[in-house]
C-alpha atoms as an extended CHARMM CRD file, in Angstrom:
* protein
*
       174  EXT
         1         1  UNK       CA            -15.7800000000      -16.6660000000       33.6870000000  PROA      1               0.0000000000
         2         2  UNK       CA            -18.9100000000      -18.3650000000       34.3690000000  PROA      2               0.0000000000
         3         3  UNK       CA            -16.7550000000      -21.8290000000       33.9430000000  PROA      3               0.0000000000
         4         4  UNK       CA            -14.4360000000      -19.7280000000       36.3650000000  PROA      4               0.0000000000
         5         5  UNK       CA            -17.4330000000      -19.4570000000       38.4460000000  PROA      5               0.0000000000
         6         6  UNK       CA            -19.1080000000      -22.9540000000       38.2650000000  PROA      6               0.0000000000
         7         7  UNK       CA            -15.6690000000      -24.8040000000       39.4530000000  PROA      7               0.0000000000
         8         8  UNK       CA            -15.4190000000      -22.8670000000       42.6120000000  PROA      8               0.0000000000
         9         9  UNK       CA            -18.5200000000      -23.4560000000       43.0260000000  PROA      9               0.0000000000
        10        10  UNK       CA            -18.2970000000      -26.9410000000       42.5880000000  PROA      10              0.0000000000
        11        11  UNK       CA            -15.0600000000      -26.7910000000       44.7860000000  PROA      11              0.0000000000
        12        12  UNK       CA            -17.1100000000      -25.6700000000       47.5340000000  PROA      12              0.0000000000
        13        13  UNK       CA            -20.2410000000      -27.9060000000       47.5870000000  PROA      13              0.0000000000
        14        14  UNK       CA            -19.8520000000      -31.4600000000       50.3090000000  PROA      14              0.0000000000
        15        15  UNK       CA            -20.2440000000      -34.7390000000       49.5940000000  PROA      15              0.0000000000
        16        16  UNK       CA            -23.4470000000      -34.7780000000       49.8600000000  PROA      16              0.0000000000
        17        17  UNK       CA            -25.3180000000      -34.3780000000       46.9520000000  PROA      17              0.0000000000
        18        18  UNK       CA            -29.0890000000      -35.6180000000       46.3500000000  PROA      18              0.0000000000
        19        19  UNK       CA            -31.3490000000      -35.8270000000       49.5190000000  PROA      19              0.0000000000
        20        20  UNK       CA            -30.6950000000      -39.7750000000       49.6520000000  PROA      20              0.0000000000
        21        21  UNK       CA            -27.4010000000      -39.1070000000       51.0230000000  PROA      21              0.0000000000
        22        22  UNK       CA            -28.7630000000      -36.1820000000       53.1440000000  PROA      22              0.0000000000
        23        23  UNK       CA            -31.0190000000      -38.3570000000       55.2330000000  PROA      23              0.0000000000
        24        24  UNK       CA            -28.7870000000      -41.3520000000       54.9220000000  PROA      24              0.0000000000
        25        25  UNK       CA            -25.9610000000      -39.0650000000       56.8300000000  PROA      25              0.0000000000
        26        26  UNK       CA            -28.4060000000      -38.2400000000       59.0890000000  PROA      26              0.0000000000
        27        27  UNK       CA            -29.5610000000      -41.4780000000       60.2700000000  PROA      27              0.0000000000
        28        28  UNK       CA            -26.3480000000      -42.6020000000       60.6560000000  PROA      28              0.0000000000
        29        29  UNK       CA            -25.1770000000      -39.8320000000       62.5660000000  PROA      29              0.0000000000
        30        30  UNK       CA            -27.4610000000      -39.3610000000       64.2750000000  PROA      30              0.0000000000
        31        31  UNK       CA            -30.2310000000      -42.2890000000       65.2240000000  PROA      31              0.0000000000
        32        32  UNK       CA            -28.0740000000      -45.4040000000       65.4830000000  PROA      32              0.0000000000
        33        33  UNK       CA            -25.5110000000      -43.7850000000       67.8800000000  PROA      33              0.0000000000
        34        34  UNK       CA            -29.4350000000      -43.3380000000       69.8160000000  PROA      34              0.0000000000
        35        35  UNK       CA            -30.5280000000      -46.7780000000       69.0740000000  PROA      35              0.0000000000
        36        36  UNK       CA            -26.5300000000      -48.6020000000       70.1310000000  PROA      36              0.0000000000
        37        37  UNK       CA            -27.1310000000      -46.9730000000       73.5110000000  PROA      37              0.0000000000
        38        38  UNK       CA            -30.4780000000      -47.4740000000       74.4810000000  PROA      38              0.0000000000
        39        39  UNK       CA            -29.1920000000      -50.8200000000       73.9320000000  PROA      39              0.0000000000
        40        40  UNK       CA            -26.3250000000      -50.4280000000       75.8210000000  PROA      40              0.0000000000
        41        41  UNK       CA            -28.5890000000      -49.1480000000       78.6610000000  PROA      41              0.0000000000
        42        42  UNK       CA            -31.2230000000      -52.4550000000       78.3960000000  PROA      42              0.0000000000
        43        43  UNK       CA            -27.9970000000      -54.5670000000       78.2910000000  PROA      43              0.0000000000
        44        44  UNK       CA            -26.7420000000      -53.0140000000       82.1970000000  PROA      44              0.0000000000
        45        45  UNK       CA            -29.8980000000      -53.1150000000       83.0540000000  PROA      45              0.0000000000
        46        46  UNK       CA            -31.7870000000      -55.7950000000       82.0180000000  PROA      46              0.0000000000
        47        47  UNK       CA            -30.3700000000      -58.5640000000       83.9770000000  PROA      47              0.0000000000
        48        48  UNK       CA            -32.5770000000      -60.0510000000       87.3050000000  PROA      48              0.0000000000
        49        49  UNK       CA            -30.4110000000      -58.5800000000       90.4180000000  PROA      49              0.0000000000
        50        50  UNK       CA            -31.8860000000      -59.1190000000       93.3620000000  PROA      50              0.0000000000
        51        51  UNK       CA            -32.9050000000      -56.3340000000       95.9880000000  PROA      51              0.0000000000
        52        52  UNK       CA            -30.6340000000      -54.7370000000       97.9980000000  PROA      52              0.0000000000
        53        53  UNK       CA            -30.3850000000      -56.4800000000      101.0580000000  PROA      53              0.0000000000
        54        54  UNK       CA            -32.5530000000      -59.0290000000       99.6240000000  PROA      54              0.0000000000
        55        55  UNK       CA            -30.2350000000      -61.8820000000      100.2410000000  PROA      55              0.0000000000
        56        56  UNK       CA            -27.5100000000      -61.0280000000      103.4020000000  PROA      56              0.0000000000
        57        57  UNK       CA            -27.6850000000      -62.6920000000      106.5420000000  PROA      57              0.0000000000
        58        58  UNK       CA            -28.2080000000      -60.8430000000      109.2490000000  PROA      58              0.0000000000
        59        59  UNK       CA            -24.4630000000      -60.8550000000      110.4700000000  PROA      59              0.0000000000
        60        60  UNK       CA            -23.8370000000      -59.3600000000      106.9540000000  PROA      60              0.0000000000
        61        61  UNK       CA            -26.4580000000      -57.0370000000      107.3690000000  PROA      61              0.0000000000
        62        62  UNK       CA            -25.1660000000      -55.9200000000      110.5110000000  PROA      62              0.0000000000
        63        63  UNK       CA            -21.4530000000      -55.0620000000      109.5830000000  PROA      63              0.0000000000
        64        64  UNK       CA            -21.8410000000      -53.3340000000      106.5410000000  PROA      64              0.0000000000
        65        65  UNK       CA            -24.4580000000      -51.0510000000      108.6610000000  PROA      65              0.0000000000
        66        66  UNK       CA            -22.0760000000      -50.9540000000      111.7100000000  PROA      66              0.0000000000
        67        67  UNK       CA            -21.1780000000      -47.5160000000      113.5920000000  PROA      67              0.0000000000
        68        68  UNK       CA            -17.6510000000      -46.0600000000      112.4330000000  PROA      68              0.0000000000
        69        69  UNK       CA            -16.8480000000      -45.3680000000      116.1240000000  PROA      69              0.0000000000
        70        70  UNK       CA            -16.7950000000      -47.9880000000      118.9170000000  PROA      70              0.0000000000
        71        71  UNK       CA            -16.4930000000      -47.6770000000      122.3660000000  PROA      71              0.0000000000
        72        72  UNK       CA            -14.5900000000      -50.8710000000      123.8740000000  PROA      72              0.0000000000
        73        73  UNK       CA            -14.4690000000      -51.1680000000      127.1700000000  PROA      73              0.0000000000
        74        74  UNK       CA            -11.6780000000      -52.7170000000      129.2800000000  PROA      74              0.0000000000
        75        75  UNK       CA            -11.0760000000      -54.4920000000      132.6680000000  PROA      75              0.0000000000
        76        76  UNK       CA             -9.4050000000      -51.6810000000      133.9560000000  PROA      76              0.0000000000
        77        77  UNK       CA             -7.5040000000      -53.8660000000      137.0820000000  PROA      77              0.0000000000
        78        78  UNK       CA             -5.7770000000      -56.2150000000      134.3490000000  PROA      78              0.0000000000
        79        79  UNK       CA             -2.7660000000      -57.7180000000      134.1460000000  PROA      79              0.0000000000
        80        80  UNK       CA             -0.4390000000      -55.4930000000      131.0770000000  PROA      80              0.0000000000
        81        81  UNK       CA              1.1200000000      -56.9640000000      128.7950000000  PROA      81              0.0000000000
        82        82  UNK       CA              5.0420000000      -56.9230000000      128.7190000000  PROA      82              0.0000000000
        83        83  UNK       CA              7.7240000000      -55.5160000000      126.1260000000  PROA      83              0.0000000000
        84        84  UNK       CA              8.5070000000      -59.0490000000      125.3950000000  PROA      84              0.0000000000
        85        85  UNK       CA              4.2300000000      -59.8060000000      124.4250000000  PROA      85              0.0000000000
        86        86  UNK       CA              3.9820000000      -56.9020000000      122.7350000000  PROA      86              0.0000000000
        87        87  UNK       CA              6.7800000000      -57.0800000000      120.1840000000  PROA      87              0.0000000000
        88        88  UNK       CA              5.7140000000      -60.5760000000      119.6590000000  PROA      88              0.0000000000
        89        89  UNK       CA              2.2090000000      -60.0490000000      118.6760000000  PROA      89              0.0000000000
        90        90  UNK       CA              2.2740000000      -56.0250000000      117.1580000000  PROA      90              0.0000000000
        91        91  UNK       CA              6.2120000000      -55.4420000000      116.3450000000  PROA      91              0.0000000000
        92        92  UNK       CA              7.5980000000      -58.4860000000      115.5120000000  PROA      92              0.0000000000
        93        93  UNK       CA              6.2870000000      -58.9730000000      112.0310000000  PROA      93              0.0000000000
        94        94  UNK       CA              7.9340000000      -55.8910000000      110.4790000000  PROA      94              0.0000000000
        95        95  UNK       CA             10.7800000000      -55.3060000000      113.4050000000  PROA      95              0.0000000000
        96        96  UNK       CA             11.6340000000      -59.2170000000      113.3040000000  PROA      96              0.0000000000
        97        97  UNK       CA             12.5040000000      -59.4670000000      109.3640000000  PROA      97              0.0000000000
        98        98  UNK       CA             13.5650000000      -55.2080000000      109.0960000000  PROA      98              0.0000000000
        99        99  UNK       CA             10.3360000000      -54.6000000000      106.5500000000  PROA      99              0.0000000000
       100       100  UNK       CA              9.7100000000      -51.5520000000      105.0240000000  PROA      100             0.0000000000
       101       101  UNK       CA             12.7200000000      -49.8700000000      106.6900000000  PROA      101             0.0000000000
       102       102  UNK       CA             12.1320000000      -50.3970000000      110.1090000000  PROA      102             0.0000000000
       103       103  UNK       CA             15.3570000000      -51.3070000000      112.8900000000  PROA      103             0.0000000000
       104       104  UNK       CA             15.4600000000      -55.0800000000      112.8190000000  PROA      104             0.0000000000
       105       105  UNK       CA             15.6410000000      -56.5000000000      116.7820000000  PROA      105             0.0000000000
       106       106  UNK       CA             18.9300000000      -56.3620000000      118.0940000000  PROA      106             0.0000000000
       107       107  UNK       CA             20.5350000000      -54.6300000000      115.3010000000  PROA      107             0.0000000000
       108       108  UNK       CA             22.1120000000      -51.7020000000      117.6020000000  PROA      108             0.0000000000
       109       109  UNK       CA             24.3430000000      -49.6890000000      114.3870000000  PROA      109             0.0000000000
       110       110  UNK       CA             19.9120000000      -49.4510000000      113.0890000000  PROA      110             0.0000000000
       111       111  UNK       CA             18.6660000000      -48.3780000000      116.3110000000  PROA      111             0.0000000000
       112       112  UNK       CA             20.9580000000      -46.3810000000      118.0400000000  PROA      112             0.0000000000
       113       113  UNK       CA             19.7820000000      -43.2260000000      116.3360000000  PROA      113             0.0000000000
       114       114  UNK       CA             16.9180000000      -43.8540000000      117.2510000000  PROA      114             0.0000000000
       115       115  UNK       CA             17.4500000000      -44.4050000000      120.5590000000  PROA      115             0.0000000000
       116       116  UNK       CA             19.7300000000      -41.1480000000      120.8270000000  PROA      116             0.0000000000
       117       117  UNK       CA             16.5390000000      -39.1350000000      119.8680000000  PROA      117             0.0000000000
       118       118  UNK       CA             15.1780000000      -40.8740000000      123.7410000000  PROA      118             0.0000000000
       119       119  UNK       CA             12.6170000000      -42.5180000000      125.2380000000  PROA      119             0.0000000000
       120       120  UNK       CA             10.2740000000      -40.1000000000      124.4120000000  PROA      120             0.0000000000
       121       121  UNK       CA             10.4800000000      -39.6710000000      120.7140000000  PROA      121             0.0000000000
       122       122  UNK       CA             10.2170000000      -43.5770000000      119.8910000000  PROA      122             0.0000000000
       123       123  UNK       CA              6.8860000000      -43.8980000000      121.8660000000  PROA      123             0.0000000000
       124       124  UNK       CA              6.2170000000      -40.8240000000      120.5560000000  PROA      124             0.0000000000
       125       125  UNK       CA              7.2430000000      -42.3870000000      116.9120000000  PROA      125             0.0000000000
       126       126  UNK       CA              5.3000000000      -45.7350000000      118.1610000000  PROA      126             0.0000000000
       127       127  UNK       CA              2.4820000000      -45.0240000000      119.4140000000  PROA      127             0.0000000000
       128       128  UNK       CA              1.8410000000      -41.8210000000      116.2620000000  PROA      128             0.0000000000
       129       129  UNK       CA              3.4740000000      -43.4970000000      113.2560000000  PROA      129             0.0000000000
       130       130  UNK       CA              6.1830000000      -42.5020000000      111.2290000000  PROA      130             0.0000000000
       131       131  UNK       CA              6.6860000000      -43.5900000000      107.7660000000  PROA      131             0.0000000000
       132       132  UNK       CA              5.7840000000      -47.0710000000      106.8100000000  PROA      132             0.0000000000
       133       133  UNK       CA              4.7890000000      -47.5490000000      110.3340000000  PROA      133             0.0000000000
       134       134  UNK       CA              0.8810000000      -47.0450000000      110.9940000000  PROA      134             0.0000000000
       135       135  UNK       CA              0.1470000000      -45.9060000000      114.3970000000  PROA      135             0.0000000000
       136       136  UNK       CA             -0.2330000000      -48.6430000000      117.3350000000  PROA      136             0.0000000000
       137       137  UNK       CA             -1.9010000000      -45.9720000000      119.9970000000  PROA      137             0.0000000000
       138       138  UNK       CA             -5.7810000000      -46.9210000000      120.5390000000  PROA      138             0.0000000000
       139       139  UNK       CA             -5.1770000000      -50.5810000000      119.0710000000  PROA      139             0.0000000000
       140       140  UNK       CA             -5.2060000000      -53.4310000000      121.0780000000  PROA      140             0.0000000000
       141       141  UNK       CA             -2.5000000000      -52.7300000000      123.2890000000  PROA      141             0.0000000000
       142       142  UNK       CA             -2.6630000000      -49.6290000000      126.0410000000  PROA      142             0.0000000000
       143       143  UNK       CA             -0.3150000000      -46.7470000000      126.0830000000  PROA      143             0.0000000000
       144       144  UNK       CA              1.7790000000      -47.8820000000      128.6850000000  PROA      144             0.0000000000
       145       145  UNK       CA              2.1490000000      -51.6330000000      126.6950000000  PROA      145             0.0000000000
       146       146  UNK       CA              3.0500000000      -49.7300000000      123.5420000000  PROA      146             0.0000000000
       147       147  UNK       CA              6.2400000000      -47.7500000000      125.6630000000  PROA      147             0.0000000000
       148       148  UNK       CA              6.5160000000      -51.2910000000      127.3470000000  PROA      148             0.0000000000
       149       149  UNK       CA              7.3970000000      -52.9080000000      124.2210000000  PROA      149             0.0000000000
       150       150  UNK       CA              9.8380000000      -49.9880000000      122.3860000000  PROA      150             0.0000000000
       151       151  UNK       CA             11.5280000000      -50.2890000000      125.5080000000  PROA      151             0.0000000000
       152       152  UNK       CA             12.1210000000      -53.9490000000      124.9670000000  PROA      152             0.0000000000
       153       153  UNK       CA             12.9600000000      -52.9540000000      121.4750000000  PROA      153             0.0000000000
       154       154  UNK       CA             15.2760000000      -50.5640000000      122.5410000000  PROA      154             0.0000000000
       155       155  UNK       CA             17.0910000000      -52.3230000000      124.9500000000  PROA      155             0.0000000000
       156       156  UNK       CA             17.6690000000      -55.2620000000      123.2200000000  PROA      156             0.0000000000
       157       157  UNK       CA             19.8300000000      -53.1650000000      121.3450000000  PROA      157             0.0000000000
       158       158  UNK       CA             21.5230000000      -51.4620000000      123.7460000000  PROA      158             0.0000000000
       159       159  UNK       CA             19.4950000000      -48.4240000000      125.9080000000  PROA      159             0.0000000000
       160       160  UNK       CA             18.7350000000      -48.3820000000      129.0110000000  PROA      160             0.0000000000
       161       161  UNK       CA             15.2490000000      -47.5060000000      129.4230000000  PROA      161             0.0000000000
       162       162  UNK       CA             13.1190000000      -48.1790000000      132.4270000000  PROA      162             0.0000000000
       163       163  UNK       CA             10.3800000000      -49.8670000000      131.6010000000  PROA      163             0.0000000000
       164       164  UNK       CA              7.1920000000      -47.4520000000      132.1340000000  PROA      164             0.0000000000
       165       165  UNK       CA              4.8190000000      -47.8030000000      134.3170000000  PROA      165             0.0000000000
       166       166  UNK       CA              0.9730000000      -47.5420000000      134.8720000000  PROA      166             0.0000000000
       167       167  UNK       CA              0.1250000000      -43.7330000000      136.1070000000  PROA      167             0.0000000000
       168       168  UNK       CA             -1.8800000000      -45.4130000000      139.0780000000  PROA      168             0.0000000000
       169       169  UNK       CA              1.2910000000      -47.7440000000      139.8620000000  PROA      169             0.0000000000
       170       170  UNK       CA              3.9020000000      -45.1100000000      139.3280000000  PROA      170             0.0000000000
       171       171  UNK       CA              1.7640000000      -42.6620000000      141.9500000000  PROA      171             0.0000000000
       172       172  UNK       CA              1.0290000000      -44.5520000000      144.3690000000  PROA      172             0.0000000000
       173       173  UNK       CA              4.9470000000      -45.8860000000      144.9110000000  PROA      173             0.0000000000
       174       174  UNK       CA              5.6120000000      -42.1730000000      145.2160000000  PROA      174             0.0000000000
């Protein structure tokens, strides 16, 4: 029975049998990783990096800290762009080639379902964005100018929309 007890006792012992083995196991499992981490931290932070903003030009600093919102003052009496001018400047990038599912310019078949929804729906899509097309409202063009671009494209595909006029000009005619 003592042989059986001795065998079961040896079956439950670990791989470390001497104090020297214990010391090496502690060294390799705790001390070595700590030194590796310290070395990595020293390597990452040890480079000679300039202070933040030290080598920036005044223009780079201004670009980095500019305000999120900006006020743009436009001449209220400036001449509004035509639909063709708006199309060439803003819309032709996608609508000339039919990029990302946009209807091609003068493609009556592609424009027909959109024209059927009416001018207001087309203008809303142009101003607020739809699908892959981003919002055009608040960009380089006035809402009336974006509307003129919409009318230009839709009329080229067979619609009969009237060219939008600025609110002040429409009220002056009445």
